[in-house]
N, C-alpha and C positions, 0 to 999 in steps of 0.2 A: 441677589439677582432675580428678577422676575422671570418666571417660566412661562413661555408662550408657544404658539404654534411654530415660530421660526426656531426657537431653542430646540424643540423636538426634532425638526427637520435637520438641524445641525448635528444632532445626535444619531442620525440615521433612521429616525422613525418617520412614517408617513403622516400626513394630516389626519387621515382616518384613524390611524393607530393612536395618535395623541388624543383624539376625541374619545376613543374607546377607553383609554386610561382614565380620563376625567369622569366618564360615565361609571366605570367600575369603582373608582375611589369615592365618587360623588363629591369630588373636590379637585382642585388643581394639585398636581404633585409638586413637591419642592425639588430643587436641582439634584440633590442626591437621589431622591426617589426616581426622578426622570432618568437619571443615568443608569440606575438599576434596571428599570424597564427596558432601556435601550440595549443594555447588555444581554438581558434574558430573551428579548424579543427579536434580536437580530438573527439573520439567516444561519450564522455559524452555530448559535446555541439552541435556537428553537426549531430549526429544520422546517420553517413555516411553508416553504414552497415544495418540500420533498416528502414530508411526513405521510401525506395521503398515499403516495406511490410506494414508499418504502415498506408499507404494510403488506404489499404484494410479494415481497421477497420470500423465497423458500428458506426457512430458518430452523427446521427441525430435523433431527437425526438421532439414531440410537446412541451415538457417542457424545451428543451435545449436552453439556452440563449447564452452560449459561449462554443464551443467545444474545441478540442485540438489546441494548438498554442499560448495560452496565459499562464500567470503565473499559472492559475488554471482553472478548468471547472466551469460553472455556470448553475444552473437549477432553474426553477420557482417553488415555492411552494404555489403560490396564495397570495392574499391580498397584492400585491406589494412587496412581500418578495422573496428572492432567497437564495439558499445555494451555497456557493463557496467551492469547495473541490478538493483535489489532494493527491496522494501518491507518495513518492519519496524514492530513495535508498540512504543510506550512508554506503555501505557495506565495501569498502576497508578501509576507515578511522577507522571504528569500529573494524576491525580486528587488525589494528596496535595499536590503542589506544582506547579501548572500551568505557571508560567514555566520553571523549570529542567527539569521533566519533558519538556516539549515541545522546549525548546532542545537538551537532550542527546540526545533522540531524533533530531533532525536531524543533530547532530554525529556520532552513532554510525553512521547509515546512510551518511553521506558517507565515513567512514573505511572502511566495508565496500567502497566502490567504489574509493577511491584506493589502498587496500592492494593492489589487483590491477593497479595501474599506470595506471589511467584518471584523466584529469582530469575532475572533476564539471562537467557542463554544464547541468544542470537539476534542480530539486527539485519534488516534488509532495506533496500530503498529503490524507489522508482523515480527517476529524475528526467525531466523533459526540458529541452532548451530550443531557442529559436534557430533559424537558418545558420549554417556555419559561415555564411557570408556576412551575417549581421555583426556589426562592430562590437556589440555588447556581449555576444555569446561566450567568447573565450573567457572574459573576466568573470562572468556569472558562473560558468562551469568551474573555473578554478576556485572561486570563493565557496561555492556550495560543497564541492568535494572536500576542501579543507575543513569546512564547518562540520560535515558529517564525520570525518575522520577525527577531527579535533575533539569532538565530544565522546564518540563511541570508544576511541582508543584510550582516552584518559580514564573513562569509567571502567574499562576492562571487560567489555562485552564484544565478542567477535562479530564483524560484518561479513556474512557468509554468502550473500548473493544480491543481485540487483539487476536493474535494467536502465539503459540510457537511450534516449531518442531525441533526434533533432528534426524540427519542422518549423517552417516560417510562421505557423499560426501561434507559436509560443514566443515570438519576437517581443511582444509587450507583456507577456505573463508566463514566466517559467513555472514549472510544477516541481515541487519537492514533496514526495510522499514517503514517509518513514514508517517502517514496520518493525515490531519487536515480538519475540517469542519468549515466554518464561515458563519455568517448570515449578509445579506446586503439588503438594500432597492434597489429594482431592477432598480430604476431610478438614483441610485448613485453608479454605478459600475465604477471603474477606470481601464483603459487599459494602455498597455506599448507603444503604437504607438505614436511616436513623431509627432508634427504638428507645422507649422508656422516657419518663419525665424527670426533669431536673438533673439530667446527666451532664457532666462537664464537657464543654466543647473546647478542644485544645488546638492551638496553632503551633505547628512545628516546622523547622527548616530554616531557610534564609530569612533575613529581615525584608520588610516590604519597602520598595522604593518607587520612584515615579516612572520606571521603564515599563513599556507595554500598555500604558493607559489607552483605552479605546482599541486595543489590539484586535478583539473579536469583531468590533464594528468595522474596522478597516478591512478585515478579511471578508466582510459582507458587502463590499462596495466595489464599483468599477474604478479603474485608474484613469487619471487625466494628466494634464501637464504639470500639476503641482505635486507630483509623486515624491520629490525630495523632502517636502514638508512633513511627510508621513514617517520619516526615520525614527522619531521618538516613540512611535507606537510599536517598534520592534523590541522584543524582549532581549535581555542579555543573559547568557547562560554561564554557569560555573560547574563543570563536570566533577570537580573534586568535592564540592559541597554535595552534589547529587549522590556521589559514591557514599559519603557519610550518611546521607539521608536514607539511602537504600539499606545500608547495614543496620542503622538504628531502627528503622521500621520493621525489618525482618526479625530483629532481636525482640522488639516489643511484641511482635505477632506470636512468639513462642509462648507468651503468657496468655491467660484467659482474661484479658482486660479490655480489648477493643470491641466496641459494639458496631461501629461503622467507620470507614475511612475513605477519604476522597482527595484526589489530587487537585491542587489549585491550578487548573489549566486555563483555557480560554475564559475570559471574564473573571478570573481569579477568585477572590473571596466571595464575590456575588454568586457565581454559578455553583461553587462547591457547597456553600451553606444552603442555598435554595434547593438544589437537587437532593441533598441529604434529607432535608425537612419534608420536601414534596413526596419522596418515595416512602417516608415513614408516616406520612399524614400527620405531622406534628408542626409545632411552631419552633422558632429558634430566636434566642435573644443574644446579641453580641455587644460587648462593650469595646468600641473601637479605640478607646484610649489605651487599652491593654495590648493592642497589636504591636509587636516589635517593628519599629520603623528605622530605616537607615538614613532617612533625610528628615530635617526639622520641619515643624509646622505643616505636616501633611494633614489634609482635610479628610473628612469622612468620604467625600466624593472620590478623592484620589486613592484612599485606602481600599475602598470597595472595588474600584476598577483596575487597580494595578495588576499587571500580569508578570510581576517579578517571579523569577523561576525558583525551582527547588523548594517548594512549600507544600505542606499537606494540612488537611483539616481532619481531626480525629474526634470521635465521640467515645468517651471512656466509661467504664463502669465506675460508680462512685467508690471513692477510697483507693483508687489505683493511681491517682495522680503522682504521688511521691515516687513510687517505683518507676513510673514511666519517665518522670523528669530526670531521675538518676541516669537512665539509659541515654537520653538525649544530651544531658550534660557531658556524659562520658565521650560522646561523639562530637562534642563541641558545637552543638546546634541549639538554636533558640527553642524554647518551650514555654508556652504561655497559656493559662486558662483564660479564654476570652469571652466565654458565655456559657449558656445552658440550653437544654431543650425545654420546651414549654407546651402547654395544652392550648395555646391561643390560636394555633394554625397561622400565625403571622410571622413575618420577618420584622424584628424590632431591633433598631440600632440606637445605641446610646453612645454619646461622645461628650466627655467632660460633664458628666451627670445630667445631660439633657437628651431627651428623645429626639433624634434627628431624622428618623425614618420609621414608618410603620406601614407595612403593605401585607395584605393577605397572601400567603404563599401560593394559593390557587391562581391568583391573578397573574402571577409571574410564570407559572408552569402550565397548568391545565388550560388556563384562559389565554395563553399565548396565541397569536393569530395562526390560523391554518388556511392556506390559500389553495383553491382548486384552479390553478392558472390554466389559461387556454393553451392548447398545444396542437401542433400540426403533425399529422402522420406522414412519414417519409415514404415516397414511392420507391419501389425497387427499380434501380436504373436498368436500362436496356443492355443486354449483353453485346459485346463488341465482336463483330465478325472480322477477323484478321485475314486479309487476302494473302495468298501464298507468297507473293512478291515481297511482302513485309520482311520476310526472313532471309531473302536471297543473298543479300550482301553481308549477312552477319557471320562472324566466326565464333565458334563455341568457346574457345579459350579466351578470347577478348571479352566476351559477355561474362564469363565466370569471374575473371579478374576485376572487371568493373563492379560486379555485385559484391565480391569479397572485400573490396576496398571502399565500399560505400559507408558513410558515417553510421548508418543504422544497422550495419551487419558486422563491420570490422571489430577486431578484438578491443576490449575496453580495459586492458591491463593497466594503462596509465591511470585510470580511475581507481580500480580496486586494489592496486598495490599500495595506495596511500591509506588503506584501511587495515587495521590489525584483524586478520581473519582466523588466527590460530590461538589467540589468548584464551585462557581457561582449559586449553589442552584437549578439547573434545571435538574439534572440527575435523571431519573425515572426508568431506568433499568441499573444496574451496571454490571461490567465485570462478566463473568461466565455464561451468558445466550447465546441465539443464536445471539443476536445483542444488542449493547448498545443503549439506547434511551435517548434523551434529549428533554425537552419541549422547544418550541419556547417561549421565555420569555414573560410573561404577556398574553399568549393566551392559547387556548385549543389544539393547534396543537403540534405535536411532530415529531422529525426526528429520524429515526432509522439508525444505521450504523454498518457495520461488515467488517471484512477483512478475506480473505481465500486464501489458496493455496493448491495444490495437486501434489507435485513433484513426488510422487510414480506413480501416474496415468500418468502424463505427460512424465515421463521417459519410461514407458511401451509402450505408444502410444500417441505422442504429440497432434494429432488432437482431439482425444477423451478427453484427459486430459484438453485441452483448453476449450472444451465445458462444461466439468464437473465442472470446478472451477467457471465459470459464473453461472451455475445452482445451485451450492452450495450457492453462495452469494444470489441468488434469493430466495432460500428456507429459509435461515437464516432471511431474512427480513420479508417474509410471516409469519414465525413462531411467530413473535412478533406482528402481525397484521398490518404490514406496507405494503403499496402499493409500490413496487419497482419502482424507477425513473431512476437511471443512475449509471454507474460505473466509477472508475478510475483504471488504472492498472500500476503495477510496474513489468517490465519484466526482471527477473534475469536469466542470461544464462552464459555459458562458453565462450570460444574463438570463435568468429564468423568466423575466418579464417579457422576453421575446418568444413568440409562439414556436418558432423553428427550434430555438435552443431548448425550450421546455419539452418539445416533442422528442428531441434527441435523448433527453434525460429519461423520459417516460419509457421510450421504446428500448433503450439500453437496459434499464432496470427490468423490463419484462423479459428481454433476452437472457439476462443473467439469471433471473429466477427460473425460467424454463429449463436452462441447461443445468442449473444447480439441483433442481428437483429430479430431472431424468437421471443424472449421474450420481444421485444420492451424495451430494457434495454441498451441504448447506452453508448459508451465509450466517456467521455467528457474531460479527461485529463490523464496524465500518465508520465512514465519515463522508459527508457531502461538502464539496467546495464549489459554490456558485460564484458568479461575478468575476470569472477569470477573463476579463475583457478590458481593453485599453482603447480609448478614443473610438468606441463603437466597433472595434474589431475583436471578436471573441476567439477562443481556442477551439480546435477541433474537439469533439466530445471524447474525453479520455478516462474511461473507467479503468482504474488499476486494480487488479485482482491478486491478492496474496493467498497462496494455497499452502496447506501443510498436509503431510502424509507420514505414515509410520512404516519403518522397516523393522520387522520383529527381531532379526539378527543382522547386525551391521556388516557381518562378513558376506552377506548376500547383496550388498550394495553394488550397483552397476555404474560404470562411467562411460563416457562417449569415446574414449580413445581406443583406436584399433590395437589389437593385441598381438596377432601372429600371422606371418606369411602363410598362404595356403588356405586360410579360413574363408568361408563363404559369406558374402554380403547379400542380405535379402531386404527388399522394400516391402513393408507390411502395409496393407491398405491399397485401395485401387486409385490409380492416377488417371483422371479424366482429361488432364491438360488444361486446368483452369488458370488462365493468365490475367483476367481482369483484376485490377487493384494490386497485382503482384509487384514486387520491387523490380522485376525484369521489365514488366510492361511500363512502369513509371520512369525508370532510369535509362533503359536501352531503347524502348520503342517510343518513349516520351508521350505515352497515352495515360491520362489520369482519369478517364471516365470508366463507366461500367460498374456492375455490382461486385461486392466482395465474394469470396468463395462460399459456396453453400455449406451449411453445417448439418450433417446427418448424425443426430444424437445416438441413434441405434448403433451405427458403425463406430462412433467414438467410444461408446461403452464396451461394445463387443471386442473391438480391436485392442483397447487398453487392458481389459480383463484377460484377454488371451495372452498378451505380452507378459502379464504378471504370472500366469500359469507356466509359461516357458521359463521365466526367471526362477520360479519356485522349483522347477524340475532341473535347475542348473544347466539349461540348454542355451542360454544367451551369455556371450562374453562381453559385448558392448552394445550400447543402444543410444539412439539420439532421435528425438522427434523431428519430423519434417515441418518447418514453418516458413518464416520469411526467407525467400530465395530458392525454395524448392529442394528437390532431391540432391542435385549436384552440389549445392551450397552445404547441405547437411553432411554429405559424404566428405566433402573437402575439409570441413571442420574436424571430422573424425580422423581423417588422414593427418592433419596438422597436429592434433593432440597426441596421436599415437606414433608420429614420425614414420608412418607406413604409407604405401601407395595402394591404389585399387585399379585393377584391370577390369574395365566395364565389359560385360557380356555383349559381344557384337550382334548376337541374335535377339537382343531384347526387343520386345514388341511395342512399337509406338507409331502413331501417324505422323507426328512432327517432333523432331528431337528437341527443339527449343521448348515447346509446350510440355514435353515429358520431363525434361531436366529442370525446368525453372517454374513450373506451375505450383501454385500454393493450395492445392486441394487439401482438405482437412482430414484428420483421423489417421495420419500415416506416421510410420517409424522406419528407421533404418537399423537393422540388427546385424551383428557379427556372430556366426556360429562355427563350430568345428565341422569339417567335412563329414566326419563319421556320424554326426548327429543329424545330417540333412533329412534323412527319411523320417526320423522321429519327429522332427520339427514340422515337416510337411504334413504328416499324419494329424498332428494336433491342430494345425492351422485349418486343415480341411474339415476336421470334426467340428470345429467352431465356425465354419463358413466364413473364414477370413481370407481375402484375396492377398496374394503375394507375388512378387517378381523376383526371379533369381538375377540379381543385379550385377554381381561380379565376384572377383577373388582378390583377397588381400595380397599385395606384392611388396617388394622391398622399398622402392623410393619414388615411384611416379604415379600420377593419375593419368590413365590412358583410356581412350576410346577410338577404335579404328585408327584412321590417320588424321582424325579431326581434333584430338586432344592428346597432348603428350607433354606434360609439365611436371617438373620435379617438385617434390613436396617442400624442398628448401625454398624454391622460388615462390611457390603458392603461399607458404608461411610468411614470407617477407611482405607480400602484397596485403595479406590479411592483418598482419601485426603493425604495419608501419604508419597507417593513415593518421590515427589519433595522436600518436607520439609526434609525428611531423607537424601536425596542425597546432598542437600546444607549444611546440618548440619555436615555431616561426612567429 
């Protein structure tokens, strides 16, 4: 087949990019070479629209062992132990085929973690769907949840936390972001950088098939009416094979035989071989006739582009092949020596004794395009002045019930009860809290993890939204008693060729970096997903932030459920009554304009660190951060979890009860303390210049405020818990 400009365009390359390839090679590429360029130069693998801006992220910290650029980030948690973690998107495949798209997203992120020598200990996810009125939403949700559970449950890794959001902007592009944490000895971390000449290149895992060909290219394009035709580009997962691969790799890693190891993820054998050689500044020669294939007559083109799952590429020390083969044979997995490292600095592909491709590695990696796309700065919207009569006909109880039964606030038990969250026996805080928590096996230490996004805020003002989502992650970790360590990010955006979308990306990244730096909460890994757009309609900017923190002694972990009648409830942090972009404003007042709440990073840091001091002194019994829905929503969730009520202080000081109870001002927490400790707590808060309100007292069974709110926790609980179950049942 003759390769021309149209062939290149069909492969997702631009005309200018095709010209650049011809200029670099000083000849036309053949079809296999063109396919390799298309895989390595697409948005998903090359980060060509985002690389310039990702360099601005704050990535350094005293506990960071490995920042961005590897399969996953690594942070030190003491005692020669480290946590390896990352979040990644599988958006496009999950929209086309929700079960396999979500399942292989989970499989892929787990391989990123165990390829570095870490045993996965926890999974999380951030999933976003279209309007609940959209006829596709229910089936997509059902398929994605089954896929996530189907893979994670089978491989035996607990899913400990997550987040689900509905918004019409995802009608044509759902988001499925999967996150994994693994535990590793910090002296036994494995990297993907190739080293040494004439070292054997080993293929292990499943056989290569025709599934997933062009998967990375499909993830770098907008959708149109021909979406069904893209089903063959979705990978097919087998969690039982992945479990075998995990155990075989970890067994081999006990030996001193691996030089480098890389998961075959997006763009399969192409990206894994090129990345290893590029990092080691070496060449790599592969004999594709030796690649184990499960289908007959596969061509070099298909072998190099297949994204069949559960495969790894390993570079071994010479003479270690037989011992390694023994291990993979024991686990009933394919093992094949398919090539060697060379000093040519080229990717050389041989098939049936013929050279079928020869490309300098630099052309695929360092010379990949990097675009400085035009972008528009977002203006901060004008604040809304709500006239007093806006609130006149509103009843507090009705507003609270409306918010608690909103799809974006209500309990998501229907989702997380389909995941195994206690397998491995170390989960000590299950889904439904501020963060999931797993004990570090056999120790008193525990790791907390959460995942958050705030597309509504980011859409209103991306810079503020970027800061807010990092701050939210920080608060969720603090709320369970964990000291925040680091974050991973999955940056989901529309078409970067549009100035507005590119501006949203740039400003969100700047906001994330500003907050990460101020809070000493560095970004150590991540992923960018562009082109989440269908028929010219893009998603709201949705950066998902996965945070992890350390609890030195798991017995000091905090939950949000109220503990005992007679205890005092305090609100930590000042409430200014910020309603713009709040769920109250959007669903009760039907007002969608205005800026998101301001983020004061000094207050975020100071308030959070003060909460940790109170926890350290064992002065806090329960804690929950104030976020979507404001104080009254946060307190209601604490009541529901603890099956206790709260009598709200009638003397509480506010100008407008609705803006006090439902505002989404940042940097706030609700805490429960014993009455006898009130003076000690007040003293510590004042010493640290932290504002607080004496909100109320824990009671037996009702949430009460004057004569305006008097609802039993049983009734409140029904409203909170029933929406999603009813929606999925009907």
